[in-house]
C-alpha positions in Angstrom: 12.8 27.2 48.9 9.1 27.1 49.7 7.7 24.2 51.7 4.4 22.4 50.7 2.3 21.7 53.7 1.9 18.0 54.2 1.6 15.7 57.1 4.5 15.6 59.6 7.6 13.7 58.1 6.2 13.9 54.6 7.3 17.6 53.6 8.1 18.4 50.0 9.9 21.3 48.8 9.5 23.1 45.3 12.1 25.1 43.8 11.5 28.7 43.1 10.3 29.3 39.4 13.3 31.6 38.6 15.7 28.7 39.5 14.0 26.3 37.0 13.7 28.3 33.7 11.8 26.9 30.7 14.2 24.5 28.8 14.4 24.5 25.0 13.1 21.0 24.9 9.9 22.1 26.6 9.3 25.3 24.6 6.6 25.4 21.9 6.7 27.7 18.9 3.2 29.3 19.2 3.8 31.2 15.9 4.3 28.0 13.8 1.5 26.6 11.6 -0.1 23.4 12.8 1.0 20.3 10.9 -1.5 18.5 8.7 -2.5 14.9 9.1 -0.6 14.1 5.8 2.6 15.9 6.9 2.6 14.0 10.2 2.0 10.7 8.3 4.9 11.5 6.0 7.2 12.0 9.0 6.2 8.7 10.4 6.4 6.8 7.2 10.0 8.0 6.5 11.0 6.3 9.6 9.5 3.0 8.5 11.9 0.3 7.3 8.8 -1.1 5.3 8.5 2.0 3.5 12.0 2.2 2.3 12.2 -1.5 1.4 8.6 -1.4 -0.6 9.8 2.0 -2.1 13.1 0.6 -3.4 11.3 -2.4 -4.9 8.6 -0.4 -6.6 11.2 2.2 -7.9 13.0 -0.7 -9.6 9.6 -1.9 -11.0 8.8 1.6 -12.2 12.1 1.9 -14.1 11.6 -1.5 -15.7 7.9 -0.5 -16.9 9.2 2.9 -18.1 12.4 1.9 -19.7 12.7 -1.9 -20.3 15.0 -1.3 -23.1 17.8 -0.3 -20.6 18.0 -3.9 -19.5 17.7 -5.8 -22.8 18.1 -5.5 -26.4 16.0 -8.6 -27.3 12.7 -8.3 -28.9 10.1 -9.8 -26.4 7.6 -10.7 -29.3 10.2 -12.4 -31.4 10.0 -16.3 -31.1 12.1 -18.8 -33.0 11.4 -22.5 -32.5 14.9 -23.5 -33.2 15.7 -21.9 -29.6 12.9 -23.8 -27.9 13.9 -24.2 -24.2 17.5 -23.4 -25.2 19.9 -22.6 -22.2 21.2 -19.2 -21.5 23.8 -17.6 -23.7 25.3 -14.2 -24.5 22.4 -11.5 -24.5 19.9 -14.0 -23.3 20.7 -14.6 -19.6 17.8 -16.7 -18.6 17.4 -18.7 -21.7 14.3 -19.4 -24.0 10.6 -20.3 -23.6 9.1 -23.4 -25.2 8.2 -21.2 -28.3 11.8 -19.8 -28.5 11.1 -16.4 -26.9 13.8 -14.7 -24.7 12.7 -15.3 -21.0 14.4 -12.3 -19.7 13.1 -9.8 -22.3 9.4 -11.2 -21.9 9.6 -10.8 -18.1 10.8 -7.1 -18.3 8.3 -6.2 -21.1 5.5 -8.0 -19.4 5.7 -5.7 -16.3 4.3 -2.9 -18.5 0.9 -4.6 -19.2 0.5 -6.2 -15.8 1.3 -3.1 -13.8 -0.7 -0.9 -16.1 -3.8 -2.9 -15.4 -3.2 -2.7 -11.6 -2.5 1.2 -11.7 -5.6 2.2 -14.1 -8.0 -0.2 -12.3 -7.1 1.2 -8.9 -7.5 4.8 -10.0 -10.9 4.0 -11.6 -12.0 2.3 -8.4 -10.6 5.0 -6.0 -12.2 7.8 -7.9 -15.6 6.2 -8.1 -15.5 4.9 -4.5 -14.4 8.2 -3.1 -17.2 10.1 -4.9 -20.0 7.7 -4.1 -18.8 7.1 -0.6 -18.5 10.7 0.2 -22.0 11.6 -1.1 -23.5 8.6 0.8 -21.9 9.5 4.0 -22.3 13.4 3.8 -25.8 13.7 2.5 -27.4 10.6 4.0 -31.1 10.0 3.5 -32.2 8.6 0.0 -28.9 9.3 -1.4 -27.2 7.1 1.2 -29.8 4.3 0.7 -29.5 4.3 -3.1 -25.7 4.2 -3.0 -25.5 1.7 -0.3 -28.0 -0.7 -1.7 -26.4 -0.4 -5.1 -22.9 -1.2 -3.6 -24.3 -4.1 -1.8 -25.5 -5.7 -5.1 -22.2 -5.3 -6.7 -20.3 -6.3 -3.5 -22.2 -9.7 -3.5 -21.0 -10.5 -7.1 -17.7 -12.5 -7.2 -15.1 -10.3 -8.6 -13.2 -12.8 -10.9 -16.4 -14.6 -12.0 -18.0 -11.3 -13.1 -14.7 -10.3 -14.7 -14.7 -13.6 -16.8 -18.3 -13.1 -18.0 -17.8 -9.5 -18.9 -14.4 -10.2 -20.7 -15.9 -13.2 -22.4 -18.8 -10.9 -23.9 -16.3 -8.3 -25.1 -14.1 -10.8 -26.7 -17.1 -11.9 -28.9 -17.8 -8.4 -29.8 -14.3 -6.9 -30.1 -12.0 -9.9 -30.8 -9.1 -7.8 -32.4 -7.6 -5.5 -29.8 -4.3 -3.7 -29.6 -2.2 -3.3 -26.4 -4.2 -0.4 -24.8 -7.5 -1.7 -25.9 -6.8 -5.0 -24.2 -5.6 -3.3 -21.0 -8.7 -1.1 -20.6 -11.0 -4.1 -21.4 -9.4 -5.8 -18.3 -9.4 -2.7 -16.2 -13.0 -2.0 -16.9 -14.0 -5.6 -16.1 -12.2 -5.6 -12.8 -13.0 -2.0 -11.7 -16.8 -2.3 -12.5 -17.3 -4.9 -9.7 -14.5 -3.7 -7.2 -15.5 -0.1 -6.3 -18.0 -1.0 -3.4 -15.1 -1.8 -1.1 -13.7 1.8 -1.4 -17.3 3.2 -1.3 -17.9 1.4 2.1 -14.7 2.7 3.7 -15.2 6.2 2.4 -18.6 6.4 3.7 -17.7 5.4 7.1 -14.9 7.7 7.2 -17.1 10.6 6.1 -19.6 9.9 8.8 -16.9 10.1 11.4 -15.2 13.2 10.1 -18.4 15.3 9.3 -19.2 15.5 13.0 -15.8 16.7 14.2 -15.4 20.2 15.5 -13.4 21.8 12.7 -16.3 21.0 10.3 -18.6 23.0 12.6 -16.1 25.8 12.9 -15.9 25.9 9.1 -19.7 26.1 8.9 -19.8 28.8 11.5 -17.6 31.1 9.5 -19.8 30.7 6.4 -18.5 27.6 4.5 -21.1 26.0 2.3 -21.9 22.2 2.4 -20.0 21.5 -0.8 -17.0 23.5 0.4 -17.0 21.7 3.7 -17.3 18.2 1.8 -14.6 18.9 -0.8 -12.1 21.0 1.2 -12.4 19.7 4.9 -14.1 16.3 5.0 -12.9 14.4 2.1 -9.2 15.2 2.5 -9.4 14.2 6.2 -11.3 11.0 5.4 -9.0 9.7 2.7 -6.4 7.9 5.0 -8.1 4.4 5.1 -8.8 4.8 1.5 -5.2 5.3 0.6 -4.2 2.3 2.5 -6.8 0.0 0.9 -6.0 1.3 -2.6 -2.4 0.6 -2.2 -3.0 -3.0 -1.4 -5.8 -3.4 -3.9 -3.4 -2.5 -6.7 -1.4 -5.5 -6.0 -4.7 -7.5 -6.0 -5.4 -6.3 -9.4 -2.1 -7.3 -10.7 -2.7 -10.8 -9.5 -6.3 -10.7 -10.9 -4.9 -9.8 -14.3 -2.5 -12.5 -14.1 -5.2 -15.0 -13.1 -7.4 -13.9 -16.0 -4.6 -14.1 -18.5 -3.6 -17.6 -17.1 -7.2 -18.7 -17.8 -6.9 -17.3 -21.4 -9.5 -14.5 -20.9 -7.2 -11.5 -19.9 -4.7 -10.0 -22.2 -4.6 -11.8 -25.6 -1.3 -14.0 -25.9 -0.9 -13.2 -29.5 -0.4 -9.4 -29.2 0.4 -8.6 -25.5 3.3 -9.8 -23.4 2.3 -10.0 -19.8 3.3 -12.1 -16.8 0.1 -14.0 -16.7 0.3 -15.2 -20.3 4.0 -16.2 -19.8 2.9 -18.3 -16.7 0.1 -19.8 -18.6 2.3 -20.7 -21.6 4.8 -22.5 -19.3 2.3 -24.5 -17.2 2.9 -27.4 -19.3 6.6 -27.6 -18.2 5.5 -28.0 -14.5 4.0 -31.5 -15.5 7.2 -32.5 -17.0 9.2 -31.1 -14.2 11.8 -29.7 -16.5 12.7 -26.1 -17.4 10.7 -24.9 -14.4 12.8 -21.6 -14.6 10.7 -20.6 -17.7 7.6 -20.2 -15.3 9.4 -19.3 -12.2 11.1 -16.1 -13.5 7.7 -14.3 -14.5 5.9 -15.8 -11.4 8.8 -14.4 -9.2 8.6 -11.0 -10.8 4.8 -11.1 -10.2 5.2 -12.0 -6.6 8.0 -9.4 -5.7 5.8 -6.6 -7.3 2.7 -7.7 -5.4 4.8 -8.0 -2.1 6.1 -4.5 -2.5 2.6 -3.0 -2.9 1.4 -5.0 0.2 4.4 -3.9 2.2 3.8 -0.2 1.1 0.1 -0.7 2.2 1.4 -1.8 5.7 3.7 1.1 5.9 1.1 3.6 4.9 -1.3 2.1 7.5 1.2 2.4 10.3 1.9 6.0 9.2 -1.8 7.1 9.4 -2.7 4.9 12.3 0.3 4.5 14.7 -1.8 2.7 17.3 -2.2 -0.2 14.7 1.5 -0.9 15.1 1.0 -1.5 18.9 -1.9 -4.0 18.5 
């Protein structure tokens, strides 16, 4: 066993290499392809309790949105004043609203409109924000200046106040709307003023990613600017946008409920939604009786929004493990 020269009394000995072979735990498969950022994030996310809790809640919400008829046979739009605030009975487990509608059925079917607004508004905002933010961060110059100043203008406008004004104008021009017409009016009013946040995050991420070594390597082997932007920069800059979009989806659901509560969102006469049911039951809060009529849709709204917030936290920890230690 060779001796390493040190001061007297401090000799150290190192075992020969043939007596300490490479262990399996230390070996590296050099032939394996490197894992992408998304695959590594997915591995970390699968170990997160927040992901499984939020995923389970959102799976239940998705099933309710897609197949509400599996859970009730009652018609959510049918109302009978003779059943006003009647207690629960067979086929109607949560009783009736003040107008005689089935609380359970209206809560189940109300998920469809509320979640649809959140999903479509998030998709619109994400697409617009990714495109504008990527162009501003990548090309810079006057493109960056125009997009940044435009986003600053929209960012300075309060979201709910602007949505109220836009929906009020559309209500005067197009008062009679069906389900999808009403949904997309609210989606457009919210998304029109909500895209600057995604744009800012995408711009900052692109400014960081475009100066990394792999982008220079792609340019060196002949990749064009557009190919670099689409195939290399945007996919590697999407992590913060995905986190924000997940949480923003819950925010849009709350915004729709707020607008409907104020009587400016989805029309109460033709669309069943959580916001409309909460607004209709607000008079019961003053009397202090039959509070379950309002608490049932309000609880469904809170659980759904909480699930999206938990999912956003799980995604953030998966893409940024250091955030969990802070």
